[in-house]
C-alpha positions in Angstrom: 65.2 52.1 -73.7 67.6 49.5 -75.0 67.7 45.8 -75.7 70.4 43.2 -75.4 70.7 39.5 -76.3 71.2 37.1 -73.5 72.1 33.4 -73.9 70.3 30.9 -71.7 73.5 29.1 -70.8 76.4 31.0 -69.3 80.1 30.0 -69.5 81.9 31.2 -66.4 85.4 32.6 -66.6 86.3 31.2 -63.2 84.9 28.4 -61.0 85.2 28.5 -57.3 85.7 25.0 -55.7 87.3 23.4 -52.7 91.0 22.8 -52.7 92.1 19.4 -54.0 89.3 18.8 -56.5 90.6 18.3 -60.1 87.8 18.0 -62.7 85.6 21.0 -61.9 85.0 21.7 -65.6 82.4 19.0 -65.8 80.1 21.0 -63.5 79.6 23.7 -66.1 77.1 23.0 -68.9 78.2 21.7 -72.3 75.1 23.0 -74.2 75.2 26.1 -76.3 71.9 27.8 -75.1 69.7 30.0 -77.1 69.5 33.8 -77.5 66.7 35.7 -75.8 66.3 39.5 -76.3 65.7 41.6 -73.3 64.4 45.1 -73.6 64.0 47.5 -70.6 63.7 51.2 -70.0 65.1 53.0 -67.1 64.3 56.6 -65.9 66.9 59.2 -64.8 65.6 58.6 -61.3 66.6 54.9 -61.5 63.0 53.5 -61.9 62.6 50.8 -64.5 59.8 49.2 -66.4 59.1 45.5 -66.3 61.2 43.5 -68.7 60.1 42.7 -72.2 61.4 39.5 -73.7 61.7 38.3 -77.3 61.9 34.5 -77.3 63.4 32.4 -80.2 60.2 30.6 -81.0 57.4 30.8 -83.7 54.6 31.3 -81.2 54.7 32.9 -77.8 53.3 30.9 -74.8 52.6 32.4 -71.4 54.7 29.7 -69.7 57.9 31.3 -71.2 57.6 33.9 -68.5 57.7 31.4 -65.6 60.2 32.7 -63.1 60.3 36.2 -64.8 59.8 39.3 -62.7 56.1 40.2 -62.1 54.7 42.3 -64.8 57.0 41.0 -67.5 55.7 40.4 -70.9 57.1 39.1 -74.2 56.6 37.9 -77.7 58.2 35.4 -80.0 60.3 35.7 -83.2 62.1 32.7 -84.9 65.5 34.5 -84.6 65.0 35.8 -81.1 65.7 39.4 -82.2 63.3 42.3 -82.0 61.5 43.4 -85.2 59.2 46.4 -86.0 56.1 44.6 -84.9 57.7 43.6 -81.6 58.8 47.2 -81.0 55.1 48.1 -81.3 54.3 45.5 -78.6 57.1 47.0 -76.5 55.7 50.5 -77.0 52.3 49.3 -75.7 54.1 47.6 -72.8 56.0 50.9 -72.1 52.9 53.1 -72.1 51.1 50.6 -69.8 54.0 50.7 -67.3 54.9 54.4 -67.4 51.2 55.5 -67.4 52.0 58.6 -69.5 49.4 60.8 -71.1 49.5 63.9 -73.4 49.0 66.0 -70.3 51.9 64.2 -68.5 54.4 63.3 -71.3 57.7 61.4 -71.0 60.8 61.3 -73.1 62.0 58.0 -74.5 65.6 57.8 -75.7 66.3 55.2 -78.4 69.3 54.0 -80.3 69.0 54.4 -84.1 68.1 50.8 -84.9 65.9 50.0 -87.9 63.4 48.2 -85.7 62.7 51.4 -83.8 61.6 53.2 -87.0 58.2 51.7 -87.2 55.7 54.4 -88.2 52.9 52.6 -86.4 54.9 52.4 -83.2 56.1 55.9 -83.4 52.6 57.2 -84.0 51.3 55.1 -81.1 54.0 56.6 -78.8 53.3 60.1 -79.9 49.5 59.7 -79.4 50.1 58.5 -75.9 52.3 61.3 -74.7 55.8 59.8 -75.4 58.3 62.1 -77.0 60.9 60.0 -78.9 64.5 61.1 -79.3 67.1 58.9 -80.9 70.9 58.9 -80.6 73.0 59.8 -83.7 74.0 56.7 -85.8 77.1 54.8 -84.7 77.2 56.6 -81.3 74.9 54.6 -79.1 77.7 52.3 -77.8 79.2 55.4 -76.1 76.0 57.5 -75.4 73.4 54.9 -74.6 73.0 55.0 -70.8 71.8 51.4 -70.5 74.8 50.1 -72.6 77.2 52.0 -70.4 75.7 51.4 -66.9 73.5 48.4 -66.9 74.2 46.0 -69.8 78.0 46.5 -69.8 78.5 45.4 -66.2 75.7 42.7 -66.7 
């Protein structure tokens, strides 16, 4: 499992256009965009859970997920970053999607971020058959599979 911040407005490095047109720069957006946090988990087989979004708002509304993949869910935080209470919501989302039990446990690899150290979330995961293992501090940028293979190219 890992999360990343995505801006709602992208600034392209290159623009493809027909030969002879001069002012192509005006086609790209001038607005800054806002940061939305995206959290997903991917198995070693390549299966993934539905995305979990953290929107930069005070209150979450269902219409925030219009156009999102089916099964996506989310929450809201004024900064757009994940906090401990949002990680608990992600944990519930994860257990619903993976359908793990104590009889059929799964391993969840996490980076060593403060938001993942919620006792309530860790107890919830443990009680639902999820064994949590975290990467050593300051190593996840090299060891985290999602950083290296999914979010990096993305």
